[in-house]
Every structure is written in structure tokens, then in C-alpha cells.
Residue, then its C-alpha position, 0 to 999 in steps of 0.5 A: m453494536n455488533e462484535l466486530k465494531r466492539l472489537e474495533a473500538d477496543l483496538l482503537a483505544l490501544p496505544v499507538d505503538s500497540r496499534a502499529s504492531l497489530a496493524r503490521a501483524l495483520i498485514e503480514s497475515l494477509d501475505e500468507g499464501l502469496d507467491e514465494n517469489a513475489e518479493a524478488l519479483w518486486a525487487d526486479e520491477i523496482r530495478q527495471r523502473d529505476e533503470d527506465l527513469r535513468t535512461g530516459k525510457a520513462a519520465a517522472r511526473p510531479v506527485d501533485q499532478v499524478l494525484r490530481e489526475a487519479r482523483e479526477r479518474l475516481r470521480c468519473m467512476k462514481 
């Protein structure tokens, strides 16, 4: 077993709260070096999408339909 697999097995043996804390820390470490304005840009995007839905510029679709279409597209990529 290589070192990474051994480490993964050890970490997966940790209690759930410890794994969640570790996962959060790892994800945050991936954000280092990203655009400092990214969070503000995402907030702007969310506001714009909300406005588009409220004004009828965009339409919502049922999640089961969206997921079905995504799965079909992914199958085509194989």
C-alpha cells in the first residue's frame, strides 16, 4: 500500500467531526491564491440570478429534470 492510500485509510478512520474539520481545512487550502474579489463576484452573480428569476428573465426547472439531463449528457461523453 502506498503512502497516500495508507494516509487516506487512517484519516477515514477518524470520527466524523474530525473528518469534517479536516475536509473543511483542505477545501479552504485550495482557495489560497484565488482572486480576492471572488466572493464578492459570486455574491453579485447570486443577486443577478435571483433578480432574473423574480423578473421572469430566467425560469427555474425541477431538480429531477436537470439531474436527468446532466446524467444523459455525461453518458454521451464516455
